[in-house]
Structures are given as structure tokens and as C-alpha cells.
C-alpha positions as CSV (number, residue, x, y, z in Angstrom):
1,P,-40.3,-23.4,-20.9
2,A,-41.4,-23.5,-24.5
3,S,-39.6,-20.2,-25.3
4,K,-36.5,-20.4,-27.5
5,I,-34.7,-18.2,-25.1
6,N,-35.6,-20.0,-22.0
7,R,-32.3,-21.0,-20.4
8,L,-32.9,-24.7,-21.0
9,N,-33.3,-24.0,-24.8
10,V,-30.5,-21.4,-25.3
11,P,-27.8,-23.9,-26.5
12,K,-30.2,-25.4,-29.1
13,T,-31.3,-22.0,-30.2
14,C,-27.7,-20.8,-30.8
15,G,-26.8,-24.2,-32.2
16,K,-29.1,-23.7,-35.1
17,C,-26.5,-21.4,-36.6
18,H,-23.4,-22.5,-34.6
19,K,-23.7,-26.2,-35.2
20,D,-20.0,-27.1,-34.8
21,I,-19.7,-25.1,-31.6
22,Y,-22.9,-26.6,-30.2
23,K,-21.5,-30.1,-30.8
24,K,-18.2,-29.2,-29.0
25,Y,-20.2,-27.5,-26.1
26,I,-22.5,-30.5,-25.6
27,E,-19.6,-32.9,-25.4
28,S,-17.7,-30.6,-23.0
29,T,-17.7,-30.6,-19.2
30,H,-20.1,-27.6,-19.2
31,G,-22.4,-29.2,-21.7
32,Q,-22.6,-32.6,-19.9
33,A,-23.4,-30.8,-16.7
34,F,-26.1,-28.9,-18.5
35,L,-27.6,-32.1,-19.9
36,K,-27.6,-33.6,-16.4
37,G,-29.8,-30.7,-15.2
38,A,-27.2,-28.6,-13.3
39,Q,-29.0,-25.2,-13.0
40,D,-25.7,-23.3,-12.7
41,A,-24.0,-24.9,-15.7
42,P,-23.0,-22.2,-18.2
43,V,-24.8,-21.8,-21.4
44,C,-24.0,-19.6,-24.4
45,T,-25.4,-16.4,-22.9
46,T,-23.6,-17.0,-19.7
47,C,-20.3,-16.3,-21.4
48,H,-21.2,-14.2,-24.4
49,G,-24.1,-12.1,-23.1
50,E,-27.5,-11.7,-24.7
51,H,-28.2,-8.6,-26.8
52,D,-24.7,-7.1,-26.4
53,I,-22.7,-9.9,-28.0
54,L,-19.4,-8.5,-29.4
55,P,-16.4,-10.2,-31.2
56,P,-13.7,-11.4,-28.8
57,Q,-11.4,-8.7,-30.1
58,E,-13.6,-5.9,-28.8
59,P,-12.7,-4.7,-25.2
60,G,-16.4,-4.5,-24.4
61,S,-16.9,-8.2,-25.2
62,L,-17.4,-10.6,-22.2
63,V,-14.9,-13.0,-23.9
64,Y,-12.3,-10.2,-24.5
65,T,-8.9,-11.6,-23.4
66,R,-8.7,-9.3,-20.3
67,K,-12.2,-10.2,-19.1
68,I,-12.2,-14.0,-19.4
69,A,-10.5,-14.8,-16.1
70,K,-12.1,-12.3,-13.8
71,E,-15.5,-11.6,-15.3
72,T,-16.4,-14.6,-17.4
73,C,-14.8,-17.8,-16.0
74,G,-14.5,-16.2,-12.6
75,Q,-18.3,-15.7,-12.2
76,C,-18.5,-19.4,-11.5
77,H,-15.1,-20.6,-10.5
78,A,-14.6,-17.7,-8.0
79,S,-18.1,-18.1,-6.6
80,E,-18.1,-19.7,-3.1
81,R,-21.7,-20.9,-3.6
82,I,-21.0,-22.7,-6.9
83,V,-17.6,-24.3,-6.0
84,K,-19.1,-25.7,-2.8
85,K,-22.3,-26.9,-4.4
86,Y,-20.5,-28.8,-7.3
87,G,-17.3,-29.7,-5.6
88,I,-15.2,-27.6,-8.0
89,P,-11.6,-26.7,-6.8
90,A,-12.1,-23.4,-5.0
91,D,-8.6,-22.0,-5.6
92,R,-8.5,-22.0,-9.4
93,F,-9.1,-18.3,-9.8
94,I,-6.9,-17.2,-6.9
95,T,-4.0,-19.4,-8.0
96,Y,-4.2,-18.1,-11.5
97,E,-4.1,-14.5,-10.2
98,D,-0.9,-15.4,-8.2
99,S,0.8,-17.0,-11.2
100,Y,3.0,-15.3,-13.8
101,H,0.1,-15.3,-16.3
102,G,-2.3,-13.8,-13.8
103,L,0.1,-11.1,-12.7
104,A,0.8,-10.1,-16.3
105,D,-2.9,-10.1,-17.0
106,M,-3.5,-7.8,-14.0
107,Y,-1.0,-5.3,-15.3
108,G,-2.7,-5.1,-18.7
109,D,-0.8,-7.6,-20.9
110,T,-3.4,-8.7,-23.6
111,R,-1.1,-11.4,-25.0
112,V,-0.8,-13.4,-21.8
113,A,-2.6,-16.7,-21.4
114,N,-6.0,-16.7,-19.8
115,C,-8.3,-19.6,-18.8
116,A,-9.5,-20.2,-22.3
117,S,-6.0,-20.1,-23.8
118,C,-5.2,-23.3,-21.9
119,H,-8.5,-25.0,-21.2
120,G,-10.2,-24.1,-24.5
121,Y,-13.4,-22.2,-25.2
122,H,-16.3,-24.5,-26.1
123,G,-14.6,-27.9,-25.8
124,V,-13.5,-27.8,-22.1
125,F,-12.8,-31.2,-20.7
126,P,-11.3,-32.5,-17.4
127,S,-7.5,-32.9,-17.5
128,S,-7.9,-36.6,-17.2
129,D,-9.8,-36.7,-20.6
130,P,-7.5,-37.4,-23.6
131,R,-9.4,-34.7,-25.5
132,S,-8.5,-32.0,-23.0
133,S,-6.0,-29.4,-24.0
134,V,-4.5,-29.6,-20.5
135,N,-4.2,-33.4,-20.5
136,K,-0.6,-34.3,-19.7
137,K,0.0,-35.6,-23.3
138,N,-1.4,-32.4,-24.9
139,L,0.3,-29.9,-22.6
140,P,3.4,-29.4,-24.8
141,K,1.2,-28.5,-27.8
142,T,-1.0,-26.2,-25.6
143,C,2.0,-24.4,-24.1
144,G,3.6,-24.4,-27.5
145,K,1.0,-22.0,-28.8
146,C,2.6,-19.2,-26.9
147,H,6.0,-20.9,-26.2
148,P,7.3,-22.4,-29.4
149,G,9.3,-25.5,-28.9
150,A,7.8,-26.3,-25.5
151,T,8.6,-29.9,-24.6
152,A,7.1,-32.3,-22.1
153,K,9.7,-31.2,-19.6
154,F,8.6,-27.6,-20.1
155,A,5.0,-28.5,-19.4
156,E,5.8,-30.3,-16.1
157,G,5.4,-27.1,-14.1
158,K,2.0,-25.9,-12.9
159,V,0.3,-22.8,-14.3
160,H,-1.8,-22.4,-11.2
161,A,0.3,-21.4,-8.2
162,G,-1.5,-23.8,-5.7
163,I,-1.5,-27.5,-5.1
164,T,-3.4,-29.7,-7.5
165,P,-6.3,-31.8,-6.3
166,S,-4.3,-35.0,-7.2
167,G,-1.9,-34.3,-4.3
168,I,1.4,-32.9,-3.4
169,T,4.1,-33.5,-6.0
170,L,7.9,-33.3,-5.8
171,G,7.8,-29.9,-7.3
172,D,5.3,-28.7,-4.6
173,K,7.7,-30.0,-1.9
174,V,10.7,-28.2,-3.4
175,K,8.7,-25.0,-3.8
176,Y,7.4,-25.2,-0.2
177,Y,10.9,-25.6,1.3
178,V,12.4,-23.0,-0.9
179,K,9.7,-20.6,0.2
180,L,10.1,-21.6,3.8
181,A,13.9,-21.0,3.6
182,Y,13.3,-17.5,2.4
183,V,10.6,-16.8,5.0
184,I,13.1,-17.7,7.7
185,L,16.1,-16.1,6.0
186,I,14.6,-12.7,5.2
187,P,13.7,-11.8,8.8
188,L,17.1,-13.1,10.1
189,V,19.0,-11.0,7.5
190,I,17.0,-7.9,7.9
191,L,17.0,-8.1,11.7
192,G,20.8,-8.6,11.6
193,M,21.1,-5.5,9.4
194,L,18.9,-3.5,11.8
195,F,20.8,-4.6,14.8
196,H,24.1,-3.6,13.2
197,N,22.7,-0.3,12.1
198,A,21.2,0.3,15.5
199,L,24.7,-0.2,17.1
200,D,26.2,2.2,14.6
201,F,23.6,4.8,15.2
202,L,23.9,4.5,19.0
203,K,27.7,4.8,18.8
204,R,27.4,8.0,16.7
205,L,24.7,9.3,19.1
206,K,27.0,8.7,22.0
207,L,29.9,10.5,20.3
208,A,27.6,13.4,19.4
209,I,26.4,13.7,23.1
210,E,30.0,13.6,24.3
211,E,31.0,16.3,21.8
212,R,28.2,18.5,23.0
213,K,29.2,17.9,26.7
214,K,32.7,18.8,25.9
215,N,32.2,21.8,23.7
216,G,28.7,22.9,24.8
217,G,25.8,23.5,22.4
218,Y,23.0,25.8,21.6
219,L,19.6,24.8,22.9
220,R,17.3,24.0,20.1
221,M,14.6,21.8,21.6
222,A,13.8,21.8,25.4
223,T,12.9,18.6,27.1
224,A,9.1,19.2,26.9
225,E,9.4,20.0,23.2
226,R,11.4,16.8,22.6
227,A,8.8,14.8,24.5
228,Q,6.0,16.3,22.4
229,H,7.9,15.5,19.3
230,V,8.4,11.9,20.3
231,L,4.8,11.4,21.1
232,M,3.7,13.1,17.9
233,F,6.0,11.1,15.5
234,T,5.4,7.8,17.3
235,S,1.6,8.3,17.0
236,F,2.0,9.4,13.4
237,I,4.0,6.4,12.3
238,V,1.6,3.9,14.0
239,L,-1.4,5.8,12.4
240,V,0.2,5.6,9.0
241,I,0.9,1.8,9.2
242,T,-2.4,0.8,10.7
243,G,-4.4,3.3,8.7
244,F,-3.2,2.0,5.3
245,A,-3.4,-1.6,6.7
246,L,-7.1,-0.9,7.3
247,R,-7.6,0.7,3.9
248,F,-5.9,-2.0,1.9
249,K,-6.8,-4.9,4.2
250,W,-3.2,-5.8,5.1
251,G,-3.1,-8.3,8.0
252,L,-1.0,-8.1,11.1
253,P,1.7,-10.9,11.0
254,F,1.0,-14.1,12.8
255,I,-2.5,-13.1,13.7
256,G,-5.5,-14.3,11.8
257,G,-9.3,-14.0,11.5
258,E,-11.5,-11.5,13.2
259,L,-8.8,-10.7,15.9
260,N,-6.6,-9.3,13.2
261,S,-9.2,-6.7,12.2
262,I,-10.1,-5.8,15.8
263,L,-6.4,-5.3,16.7
264,R,-5.7,-3.1,13.6
265,G,-8.6,-0.9,14.5
266,T,-7.8,-0.7,18.2
267,I,-4.2,0.1,17.6
268,H,-5.2,2.8,15.1
269,R,-7.5,4.4,17.5
270,V,-5.0,4.3,20.4
271,A,-2.5,6.0,18.2
272,A,-5.1,8.6,17.3
273,V,-5.6,9.4,20.9
274,G,-1.8,9.7,21.3
275,L,-1.8,12.2,18.4
276,I,-4.7,14.2,20.0
277,I,-2.9,14.3,23.3
278,S,0.3,15.5,21.7
279,C,-1.6,18.4,20.0
280,I,-3.4,19.4,23.2
281,W,-0.1,19.2,25.1
282,H,1.5,21.5,22.5
283,L,-1.4,24.0,22.7
284,V,-1.1,24.1,26.5
285,Y,2.7,24.5,26.2
286,I,2.6,27.5,23.9
287,A,-0.2,29.1,25.9
288,T,1.3,28.7,29.4
289,N,5.1,28.7,28.7
290,E,7.1,31.8,27.8
291,R,9.5,29.8,25.7
292,G,6.6,28.0,24.0
293,R,4.9,31.3,23.1
294,K,8.1,32.8,21.7
295,M,8.7,29.6,19.7
296,F,5.1,29.8,18.2
297,W,5.5,33.4,17.1
298,D,9.0,32.7,15.7
299,L,7.3,30.0,13.6
300,M,4.8,32.4,12.0
301,P,5.7,33.6,8.5
302,R,7.2,37.0,7.9
303,P,8.0,39.1,4.8
304,R,11.6,38.1,5.2
305,D,10.7,34.5,4.5
306,A,9.6,35.3,1.0
307,V,13.0,37.0,0.5
308,D,14.8,34.0,1.9
309,V,12.9,31.7,-0.5
310,V,14.0,33.7,-3.6
311,Q,17.6,34.1,-2.3
312,T,17.8,30.3,-1.5
313,L,16.7,29.4,-5.0
314,L,19.2,31.8,-6.5
315,Y,21.9,30.3,-4.2
316,Y,21.0,26.8,-5.5
317,F,21.7,28.1,-9.1
318,G,24.9,29.8,-8.0
319,L,23.5,33.3,-8.4
320,A,23.6,34.5,-4.8
321,E,25.0,33.9,-1.4
322,K,23.2,31.5,1.0
323,P,20.8,33.5,3.1
324,K,21.3,33.6,6.9
325,Y,18.2,32.0,8.4
326,E,16.8,33.1,11.7
327,R,15.6,30.7,14.4
328,F,13.3,29.0,12.0
329,S,13.7,29.1,8.2
330,Y,10.8,29.1,5.7
331,I,11.4,25.3,5.4
332,E,10.5,24.8,9.1
333,K,7.7,27.3,9.1
334,S,6.0,25.8,6.1
335,E,6.2,22.4,7.7
336,Y,4.8,23.7,11.0
337,L,1.8,25.3,9.3
338,A,1.2,22.2,7.3
339,L,1.3,20.2,10.6
340,I,-1.3,22.4,12.2
341,W,-3.6,22.1,9.1
342,G,-3.0,18.4,8.8
343,A,-3.6,17.7,12.4
344,I,-6.9,19.6,12.5
345,V,-8.2,17.9,9.3
346,M,-7.1,14.4,10.4
347,I,-8.5,14.7,13.9
348,V,-11.9,16.1,12.8
349,T,-12.4,13.6,10.0
350,G,-11.1,10.8,12.1
351,L,-13.5,11.5,14.9
352,I,-16.4,11.6,12.3
353,L,-15.4,8.2,11.1
354,W,-14.8,6.8,14.6
355,F,-18.2,8.0,15.9
356,E,-20.1,7.7,12.6
357,D,-23.5,7.1,14.1
358,E,-23.3,10.1,16.3
359,A,-21.9,12.2,13.4
360,M,-24.9,11.3,11.2
361,K,-27.3,12.9,13.6
362,Y,-25.9,16.2,12.5
363,I,-24.5,15.7,9.0
364,P,-25.8,13.7,6.0
365,K,-24.3,10.4,4.9
366,W,-22.5,12.0,2.1
367,G,-20.8,14.2,4.6
368,V,-19.3,11.1,6.3
369,D,-18.3,9.9,2.9
370,V,-16.5,13.2,2.2
371,A,-14.8,12.8,5.6
372,D,-13.6,9.4,4.6
373,I,-12.2,10.7,1.3
374,V,-10.5,13.6,3.0
375,H,-9.0,11.4,5.8
376,Y,-7.5,9.0,3.3
377,Y,-6.0,11.5,0.9
378,E,-4.8,13.8,3.6
379,A,-3.0,10.8,5.1
380,I,-1.3,10.2,1.8
381,L,-0.3,13.8,1.5
382,A,1.0,14.0,5.1
383,T,3.0,10.8,4.7
384,L,4.6,11.8,1.5
385,A,5.3,15.3,2.9
386,I,7.1,13.9,5.9
387,V,9.2,11.5,3.8
388,V,10.0,13.9,1.0
389,W,10.3,17.2,3.0
390,H,11.0,16.6,6.7
391,F,13.2,13.5,6.4
392,Y,15.4,15.2,3.8
393,H,16.0,18.4,5.6
394,V,16.4,16.9,9.1
395,H,17.8,13.4,8.5
396,I,19.3,13.2,5.0
397,K,20.7,16.6,4.0
398,G,23.5,16.6,6.6
399,G,24.4,13.0,6.1
400,I,24.7,10.5,8.9
401,K,27.7,12.2,10.5
402,H,26.0,15.6,10.6
403,M,22.4,14.5,11.1
404,N,20.2,16.9,13.1
405,L,20.1,15.3,16.6
406,S,18.4,18.1,18.4
407,W,15.2,16.0,18.6
408,I,17.2,13.6,20.8
409,V,19.8,15.7,22.6
410,G,18.1,19.1,22.4
411,T,21.0,21.1,21.1
412,L,22.9,22.0,17.9
413,T,26.6,22.6,17.6
414,E,28.0,26.0,16.6
415,E,28.9,24.6,13.1
416,E,25.3,23.4,12.7
417,M,23.9,26.7,13.9
418,E,26.2,28.5,11.4
419,D,24.9,26.4,8.6
420,E,21.2,26.4,9.3
421,H,20.5,29.4,11.6
422,A,23.3,31.9,11.1
423,A,21.1,34.9,11.8
424,E,19.9,33.4,15.1
425,L,23.5,32.6,16.0
426,E,24.6,36.2,15.5
427,Q,21.7,37.3,17.8
428,I,22.8,34.8,20.4
429,K,26.4,36.0,20.3
430,K,25.2,39.6,20.6
431,G,23.2,38.6,23.7
432,A,19.8,39.2,22.0
433,G,18.8,35.6,21.6
434,H,18.6,32.5,23.8
435,D,21.0,31.4,26.5
436,E,24.3,30.6,25.0
437,K,25.7,27.1,25.3
438,P,23.4,25.8,28.1
439,S,24.5,22.6,29.8
440,L,22.9,19.4,28.5
């Protein structure tokens, strides 16, 4: 206790040189709490450090502008133990983060106001104290440091995004009802748009089916293949949504607490089982079905694919004719091989993470960590590949009128075959390919 650097003596020790600052500190909220014996009250070293004290302009300093909110003030005002013990408002740090200033700070703006910009550094006082820089009478001057010409009207708004301890103000009520209006409006508008677009899509689908019934079509995907595809993409979409929700702690709407976490994990695992079933189904299909075996071998790369890649690139630059693709182009083959690889990687790493305790009987802990890393980044790769590659070539390239509907109706029109699989169409017409124009 007699040591000059004992916590109870630190303010006086520093105050020998920093006399004016010591005076401000002792009069402040923090200093008064310290004098009353509050063991958690900040002293000089709490904010400035001990041997590694740096000027505020240095990024390594604890009082550097980008560290003040999260690392310095936040160590107490975001501490559940401290706010409960001393009755400090628990939402100050969270509501700062949600405010304009907090968001700008999060994205690296070093000019934006932080805790000390408004509340002061050493002379921090309650807002009810006339000396406080956030006292109602002083707010125009405080805000005016960054916003020249700020008036009392300017300072009426709250910097923190939450409700003040003094109660709900008129501004709070207005903000609440404006937010509520949007919470109701957004789902209604988007659901209306989705309903309208669903009707449009179903009408176009109906017309496409009628056209194929009238003119016939070329079988592209058999019923079993379409069913496998539906199970695969349904499982994949659910896995993507729930997987990233687990990773980034997104909550399911209208469900709170522990149930939210349990449901996210359960839904993710159910979708994983669906993906595994679709893969097993596909393996059985290509092993036991003649059409499935032919489809598999037709999807394997051949030397001609390399030629098609070069000729397609030349075609894009206007230097060659568009190549005539066979049953599957290099675009579809590359995606199929990527699907095989991705499915194997995701299933293996997913099972390791699912049955972690069992897995660690055979592999070290770092092996499970590697599986976690691979599972996460492979999920990002697969999601982006589907959106960028598959969606474009299947759903976007032809436009809504000529979207590839074989995954629903099973067939392509002659015009679509001519555009995407001209070589296969020639084989069909010569009688060397699949059945021509099968009934739907």
C-alpha cells in the first residue's frame, strides 16, 4: 500500500507532474468514485497504460481516437459485471456503435466523434452537472467543435441510439413509430412483389409447358434427374442460409434465446442429411441406370473441350464461329466436377464438425480446426460459384423468356438445343443420340 505505483496512489503519483489534469480528474465522476473507494474506478493507468504510454496521436496508444470507444471506455462501460455493480447504463457502448458516429468509427474514420470527444477526457461529469460538456446548455458548444454553427435545436437529437435513462421523449416516440411503420411496410411491399413475380413466372412456365406439348421437345433431364436436382439445390440453399447464420450469429426471425440457436443448428443438419441423400441417390442412379451411366461419361472432360474453350473465347472477341457443343459443354462439365469435389469436401468436413468428439479420437484438435476452416471457405466458394457461374448460364443468359426450364419440365426446345447443344442435336437428327421429341 505504501508503493507509489499501488493503484490507490497512482493518481497522486502522476499528479506530481500533471497537476492540472489531476485536479480535473479528482473533481470528475471517475475521481469522485475513486475517492469513495470504488475499486473499479479508472485511474491514470487504466486509460493510458503503464510502461507503454504513447501520445494520443499514435495508433498504438490506448487513447488513440479509434481505440477510445471499444478498448478504453468500453472496458468498463461494456462490462456486464461493472455496469451491474455500479448501476451504470448498460447500453452506452452498444448504442454508440449503432449511431452514426459509431458506424463511421467502425469503418475507420479517425475524425469522427468518440466517447471523449463529447464527454471529455479527464473532466468527465454527469450530464446533470453544469460543468459537463454534455449538459443541455453546453451541448451546442460541444457539438460545434465538429459541427460549426450548431444550435440548441441541432443538439436536441441523441448521439446514442437508445433511450435515455430519463425516460421516453417525443423524439423517441416518433422514431419508434417510424421504425415500426417500415418494419410493417417492408415485408408487405416485398411479399407483394414476390407474389406478383411468382404469378408472372408461373404464367411463363405454363406457356412454356404448353409450347412443348404442342411442338414436342428434346429430353434433357429425366424425372429422376430433376428430383435429384430439386433435393440437391433445396438442401444447398438451406445449408447456405443456416450455415452463414451459425457463423455470423444471425438469428431466426421472431424466435429468441436458446431456441434460436438450437433451431439453426438442427435445420442445418437436416439440410446436410438431405444433401448426403441426394449424393447417394445420384451415385446409385449412375451405377444402376443406363441413362445415368451415359450421362456420367458424357460429363467427363475430353480433348474437344479444350478446343471448345479456345474457340468460345475467340467467338466472344468476334474472331471465330460459335462452337457446336455436344450433350454437355465445358461449362456444364466444369460445374459438375466442381460439384463432386465440393460435395465430398463439405460432407467430410461437415461430419467431422458434427461428430467432433468422435473425430478427435482419430485426428488431433488442429485437424478439426482445419476442417472448420475448409468447411467455411469451401462454402463461400461454392455459394459464389453457383451465383456467378450456374445462375448466369442457366437462369440469366437466356433472359426470362428463354430461361432454361429443363430442370422443371425436363426438355429443351429445338431452338434451345440449336443454341446450346448443336452437335448433340445433329446426332439426334441422325438417329445417333437420344429419343427425338419424347412426350412430356
